[in-house]
C-alpha positions in Angstrom: 0.1 -13.7 -8.6 0.0 -10.9 -6.0 -2.4 -8.0 -6.7 -1.2 -4.6 -5.6 -3.5 -1.8 -4.6 -1.8 1.6 -4.8 -3.0 4.7 -2.9 -2.2 8.1 -4.5 -3.0 11.7 -3.9 -0.7 13.4 -6.4 1.6 12.6 -9.3 1.8 8.9 -8.6 5.6 8.8 -9.1 5.9 5.9 -6.6 3.1 4.1 -8.4 4.9 4.5 -11.7 8.1 3.1 -10.1 6.2 0.1 -8.8 4.6 -0.6 -12.2 8.0 -0.3 -14.0 9.7 -2.6 -11.4 6.9 -5.2 -11.8 7.6 -5.3 -15.5 11.4 -4.9 -15.5 12.1 -7.4 -12.7 9.3 -9.8 -13.7 7.7 -9.7 -10.3 4.9 -12.1 -9.7 2.6 -9.2 -9.1 0.4 -6.7 -10.9 -1.4 -3.4 -10.0 -5.0 -4.3 -9.5 -6.3 -1.0 -8.3 -5.4 2.6 -7.9 -7.2 4.5 -5.2 -7.1 8.3 -4.8 -8.7 10.9 -2.6 -8.5 13.5 -5.4 -10.2 13.4 -8.7 -7.6 15.7 -10.2 -4.6 13.6 -9.0 -2.2 13.5 -11.9 -1.3 9.9 -11.2 -4.8 8.9 -12.3 -3.8 9.7 -15.9 -1.0 7.1 -15.7 -3.3 4.6 -14.2 -5.8 5.2 -17.0 -3.1 4.2 -19.5 -3.0 0.8 -17.8 -6.7 0.3 -17.7 -7.2 -0.6 -21.4 -4.9 -3.5 -20.6 -7.4 -4.6 -18.0 -4.8 -4.0 -15.2 -6.3 -1.2 -13.1 -9.6 -0.3 -11.6 -9.7 3.3 -10.4 -11.6 4.2 -7.2 -12.1 7.8 -6.0 -12.6 8.1 -2.2 -12.9 11.1 0.1 -10.0 11.6 2.4 -11.8 10.1 5.4 -12.9 7.1 3.4 -9.3 6.6 2.3 -8.1 6.7 5.9 -10.7 4.2 6.9 -9.8 1.9 4.1 -6.1 2.0 5.1 -7.0 1.4 8.7 -9.1 -1.7 7.8 -6.4 -3.1 5.6 -3.7 -2.5 8.1 -5.6 -4.4 10.8 -6.6 -7.3 8.6 -10.3 -6.5 8.8 -10.6 -6.1 5.0 -9.2 -7.9 2.0 -9.4 -6.4 -1.5 -9.9 -8.5 -4.6 -10.0 -7.3 -8.1 
């Protein structure tokens, strides 16, 4: 099963669409982590609803840390496992 890491900074509407599509279309994938650069991002509330099911780990990063994480992932220098 593929594990998806979602980066958010606001409402998380795209994250919600991904979660709903995973369920509705029976994707062989699940959201393993939600990463935000803002502690007050509204999307974290939705991610918290998934957490009791053991589906999501939340990680709060500063903007520069988030940019570095994306860069490392994009260049194959980092793999995430949950």
